[in-house]
N, C-alpha and C positions, 0 to 999 in steps of 0.2 A: 084460214090458214091450216095447212095439212102437215101433221107431224109424221115423220118416218121413223119406224122402229128398227129398220134393217141394221144400222150401225151398232145398236145396243144388243141385238139378238144373239150374236155369236159370243161375245164376252160373257153374257149372262148364262148361257148354256155351259160354257167352260167352268164358271164358278160353281154352278149347281153340280156338275159332274165331279169336280174335284172334292166338293164337300161330301157327296155320296160315297166316293171312293175312300176317303179318310174315315168315315163312319163305319163302313163295312169291313175295313181291315184292322181297326183298332182293337186291342185286347185290354180289357180292364183288369186291374189288379185283383178284383174279387173273383173273376172266373179263371184266373191263371193257375195252372198246376205247379206246385212247388216240388222240388226233388224230395224223394222219400228216403232212400238209403236205410232200409230196415236192418236191425241187428239183434241178435239173440246171444246173451252172454250169461254163463258159459254155453257155448253151442253144443258140444258133445262131451258128456261126462260119464264116467264109469265108477261105481262104488261096489265095494265088497260088503254087502249087507243084505239081510232078508227083507228089510223095509227101510225107507228113507224119505224124509221131507226134503224136497229139492226146490230151491228158489232160483229163478232165472230173471234176468233183467231184460225187458223188451224195450227197444228204443228205435226211433226213426228220425231221420234228419229233417230239416226244414224249420225247426224252431217252434216256439209256442205261438199261439194266436191264429193258427190255421186249423181247419177241421180235418181230421184223419179218420178213415174207416179202418179199424183194426180187427183182425181175426187171428186168434191164437189157439192152436190145437196142441194140447200138452201130452197127447198119447192116450188120454182117457176121455176128455170132453173138449168141445170147441166153445170158446167164449168170443163173442163179437160185440164190439162197442164203438162208439164215435168218441173222439177225444180232441181237445184243443191244446193238449200238452204233448210232449215228445218222448216220455220215458215212464215206465212203471215196472213194478216187480210182480211176479206171479209165483206162488208156492203151491206145489202139488205133492201129495203123499202117494208114494209108489210102494207096492208090496208084491213080493215074488209069489206068494201063495204056494202052490205045489211045484213051481218051476225051480230049476237050479240056476238058470240064467234067463233074463228076459230084457228085451230092448223096446223102449217106447219112443217112437219117432215124434218129433215136435215140428210144427210149422207156424211161422209168423208171416202174415200177409198184411201189408199196409197199403192203402191207396188214398189218393186225394185228387184224382185226375191222372196222375202217373201211379204206377204200382210197382212194389218190390216185394219179393218173397224170399225168406231165408229158412234154412232147415237146421235142425239139431236133433239130439237124442239123449235119452237117459238110459243107462244100462245098469242093472243090478245083478250081482253074482253072489251066490250063497257062499258062506265061509268055507 
């Protein structure tokens, strides 16, 4: 007795092709990028003082539980870190030295597949 595979061949190829297409287009939750929406608060501040400690809140959307790569430049140094939380504070001591007015630019950059960058500044003016 001779068996014929011809009737089974086409449906089997269709099933294999559909499975391959599903596997190649699926996006798992672990590799998906979550919206970042970086925020620096207060963004731009000006103080009349020869020196001042300034605290800024750094935050980014998406919620906790995801890993974010964070880079913050406070005008003096850059701090980079990975975080599974979505907000922190950063305090920097600024001093005018011999200047009568000086402005330090701030940059917060956050990424986790998508990236967002926000800018701010700290300005000191002598009395």
